[in-house]
C-alpha positions in Angstrom: 28.9 81.4 11.5 26.6 79.5 13.9 24.6 82.6 14.7 24.2 83.4 11.0 22.9 79.9 10.3 20.5 80.3 13.2 19.1 83.5 11.7 18.6 81.7 8.4 16.8 78.8 10.0 14.6 81.2 12.0 13.6 83.0 8.8 12.9 79.7 7.1 10.8 78.2 9.9 8.9 81.4 11.0 7.3 84.2 9.0 9.6 86.9 10.4 11.8 89.4 8.6 15.5 89.3 8.4 15.9 92.4 10.6 13.6 90.8 13.3 15.5 87.5 13.3 18.8 89.3 13.6 17.5 91.3 16.7 16.2 88.1 18.4 19.5 86.2 17.9 21.8 89.2 18.3 23.5 89.3 15.0 24.4 92.3 12.8 22.1 92.3 9.8 25.1 92.9 7.5 26.5 89.4 8.2 23.3 87.6 7.1 22.0 90.0 4.4 20.7 88.0 1.5 21.9 88.7 -2.0 19.0 90.0 -4.0 18.8 88.9 -7.6 19.3 91.7 -10.0 16.1 93.5 -11.0 15.0 93.8 -14.6 17.1 91.0 -16.0 15.5 91.4 -19.5 16.6 95.1 -19.6 20.1 94.2 -18.5 20.4 91.5 -21.2 19.2 93.9 -23.9 21.5 96.7 -22.6 24.5 94.4 -22.8 23.6 93.3 -26.3 23.5 96.9 -27.4 26.8 97.7 -25.7 28.5 94.8 -27.4 27.6 96.2 -30.8 28.1 99.9 -30.0 31.0 100.0 -27.5 31.3 103.8 -27.5 27.6 104.5 -26.8 26.8 106.0 -23.4 23.9 105.7 -21.1 21.6 108.1 -22.9 22.0 106.6 -26.4 21.5 103.1 -25.0 18.3 104.4 -23.3 17.1 105.6 -26.7 17.7 102.3 -28.3 15.9 100.5 -25.4 12.9 102.7 -25.9 12.8 101.7 -29.6 12.2 98.1 -28.5 9.6 99.0 -25.9 11.8 99.1 -22.7 11.1 102.5 -21.1 12.3 103.6 -17.7 13.3 106.8 -15.9 16.7 108.3 -16.2 17.9 107.5 -12.7 17.0 103.8 -12.9 18.6 103.6 -16.4 21.8 105.1 -15.1 21.9 102.8 -12.0 21.5 99.6 -14.1 24.1 101.0 -16.6 26.6 101.5 -13.8 25.9 98.1 -12.2 26.5 96.3 -15.4 29.9 98.0 -15.8 29.2 99.6 -19.1 30.7 103.0 -18.4 32.7 104.2 -21.4 36.2 105.2 -20.7 37.6 108.3 -22.3 40.2 107.5 -24.9 43.6 109.2 -24.5 46.0 109.6 -27.3 45.5 108.7 -30.9 44.3 105.4 -32.2 47.0 102.9 -33.1 46.8 100.3 -35.8 46.7 96.7 -34.5 48.7 95.1 -37.3 49.2 91.4 -37.6 48.7 89.1 -34.6 50.9 86.3 -35.9 54.4 85.9 -34.4 57.1 88.0 -36.0 59.2 85.7 -38.2 63.0 85.3 -37.7 64.7 86.5 -40.8 66.3 83.4 -42.2 66.4 84.3 -45.9 66.0 87.5 -48.1 62.5 89.0 -48.3 61.3 87.2 -45.2 61.3 90.4 -43.1 61.7 94.1 -44.1 62.1 97.0 -41.7 60.9 100.6 -42.3 61.7 103.8 -40.4 62.0 107.6 -41.0 65.0 109.8 -40.3 65.2 113.6 -40.6 67.8 116.2 -41.5 68.0 119.8 -42.9 69.3 121.6 -45.9 69.5 125.2 -46.9 68.3 127.7 -44.3 67.4 125.0 -41.8 64.7 123.5 -44.0 63.9 120.0 -42.8 63.5 116.9 -45.0 62.7 113.3 -44.2 64.3 110.1 -45.3 62.4 106.8 -45.7 64.7 103.8 -45.1 63.7 100.3 -46.0 66.0 97.4 -45.1 66.1 93.6 -45.5 66.7 92.3 -42.0 68.3 89.0 -43.1 71.2 90.3 -45.2 71.1 93.8 -43.7 70.8 95.3 -47.2 69.4 98.7 -47.6 66.7 98.5 -50.2 66.0 102.3 -50.6 66.7 105.7 -49.1 63.9 108.2 -50.2 64.5 111.8 -49.1 61.8 114.4 -49.5 60.3 117.4 -47.7 57.0 115.4 -47.2 56.4 111.7 -47.4 52.8 110.5 -46.9 51.4 107.1 -46.4 50.4 106.9 -50.1 54.0 107.8 -51.1 55.3 105.0 -48.8 52.9 102.6 -50.6 54.2 103.6 -54.0 57.8 103.1 -52.9 56.9 99.6 -51.6 55.3 98.8 -54.9 58.5 99.7 -56.7 60.6 97.6 -54.3 58.3 94.6 -54.7 58.9 94.8 -58.5 62.7 94.8 -58.0 63.2 92.4 -55.0 59.9 90.5 -54.8 57.2 90.6 -52.1 58.3 90.4 -48.4 56.6 88.0 -46.1 56.5 90.5 -43.2 57.2 94.2 -42.6 58.1 95.8 -39.3 57.6 99.4 -38.4 56.7 101.8 -35.6 53.2 103.3 -35.2 54.0 106.5 -37.1 51.0 108.1 -38.9 52.4 107.3 -42.3 52.7 103.6 -41.4 49.2 103.4 -39.9 47.4 105.4 -42.7 44.6 103.9 -44.7 46.9 103.7 -47.8 49.3 101.4 -46.0 46.6 99.3 -44.4 45.1 98.9 -47.8 48.4 98.1 -49.4 49.2 95.4 -46.8 45.7 93.9 -47.2 45.9 93.9 -51.1 49.4 92.4 -51.2 48.7 89.9 -48.3 51.8 91.1 -46.4 51.9 90.7 -42.6 52.5 94.1 -41.0 53.9 94.1 -37.4 53.8 97.3 -35.3 56.3 97.6 -32.4 55.1 98.7 -29.0 55.2 102.5 -28.4 58.4 103.6 -26.8 60.3 100.3 -27.6 62.5 100.9 -30.6 64.6 97.8 -29.6 61.8 95.7 -31.0 62.9 97.0 -34.4 66.6 96.8 -33.7 67.9 96.1 -37.2 66.6 99.4 -38.7 67.6 101.3 -35.6 71.2 100.0 -36.0 71.1 101.0 -39.6 69.8 104.5 -38.7 72.8 104.9 -36.3 75.3 104.1 -39.0 73.5 106.4 -41.5 73.5 109.2 -39.0 77.1 108.8 -37.9 78.7 108.1 -41.3 76.7 110.3 -43.6 74.2 112.7 -42.2 76.5 114.1 -39.5 79.4 114.3 -42.0 77.6 116.2 -44.8 76.0 119.6 -45.2 73.3 119.5 -47.8 72.7 122.5 -50.1 69.5 121.3 -51.6 67.2 118.3 -51.8 68.9 117.2 -55.0 72.2 117.3 -53.2 70.8 115.1 -50.4 69.4 112.6 -52.9 72.8 112.3 -54.7 74.8 112.0 -51.5 72.4 109.4 -50.0 72.5 107.3 -53.3 76.3 107.2 -53.2 76.3 106.3 -49.5 73.7 103.6 -50.1 75.8 102.0 -52.8 78.9 102.0 -50.6 76.9 100.5 -47.7 75.5 97.7 -49.8 78.6 96.8 -51.9 81.8 98.1 -50.2 81.3 98.6 -46.5 82.1 95.4 -44.4 79.3 94.4 -42.0 80.5 92.8 -38.7 77.3 90.8 -38.2 77.9 89.2 -41.7 81.4 88.1 -41.0 82.8 91.4 -42.5 81.0 90.6 -45.8 78.9 93.2 -47.6 75.1 92.9 -47.7 75.2 92.3 -51.4 77.6 89.4 -51.0 75.4 88.0 -48.2 72.3 88.2 -50.4 74.1 86.4 -53.3 75.3 83.7 -50.9 71.8 83.0 -49.7 70.3 83.1 -53.1 72.8 80.5 -54.3 71.5 78.3 -51.5 68.0 78.7 -52.9 66.6 80.1 -49.6 67.4 76.9 -47.7 70.2 78.2 -45.6 69.8 78.6 -41.8 69.6 82.0 -40.3 73.2 82.5 -39.3 73.2 86.0 -40.9 70.5 87.1 -38.5 71.8 85.1 -35.6 75.6 84.8 -35.9 75.9 82.2 -33.1 74.6 79.4 -35.3 77.3 76.7 -35.7 76.4 75.7 -39.2 77.3 79.1 -40.6 80.4 79.4 -38.5 81.7 76.5 -40.6 81.0 78.4 -43.8 82.8 81.6 -42.6 79.6 83.8 -42.6 79.5 84.4 -38.9 81.3 86.9 -36.8 
């Protein structure tokens, strides 16, 4: 450190170069090399402004836009400054995923506070596949619809949601995975028009949407694996009967062995002011009312 300071004092007091001062004092020039200010600061500033607006533009396109404002330079210098500013564009891998809402996911304390959506698949006939859209209310565990069809697009999902809103009212939040149907323009437009917060779970983490995953397991175990469907009409009829039984007859352990329909009626009688014991059975208030496990 003392030798480095001596080199700097020698350069300040005498008109000698850095290299000459290092040789006289016996210091490696690398230890006292002065940091040069970046060259062409106005070009760097303009380049960063362009990159902020056009994040996917590379070096050549930025160079063209710089030429339009009178900043011309050779290709090698342009590429050097581009790299020094850290503007290199990374290649995207995989498809684009919708961002969804950034607000915290609400805890389901009352009906229509949070819905969950997911798809299941099965076969009928000569191994012809069909899909099932499932929509659940996370608070009372009620299945709102089971829609089987050979093809279900994002526009179809939006239409089914419109029908459910007319029957049950508008949800405050909807949770789903990043499937192409749920990230389509039709769904993004529906969520924006209806002012509904849409939350997308992280890829590969179905536990973040555990309510619908639990329902999918019950549907698969109690219905899909037990039935052989002859046609799409047969599948629709069977699923409708199973859905009625699930909502009105089948006891649910997380609801104190009550049915989802009974749980919804109990919460509606309380005018939406009940605590969330149906979603979190450990709450003491609901244990006194017999609605916990």
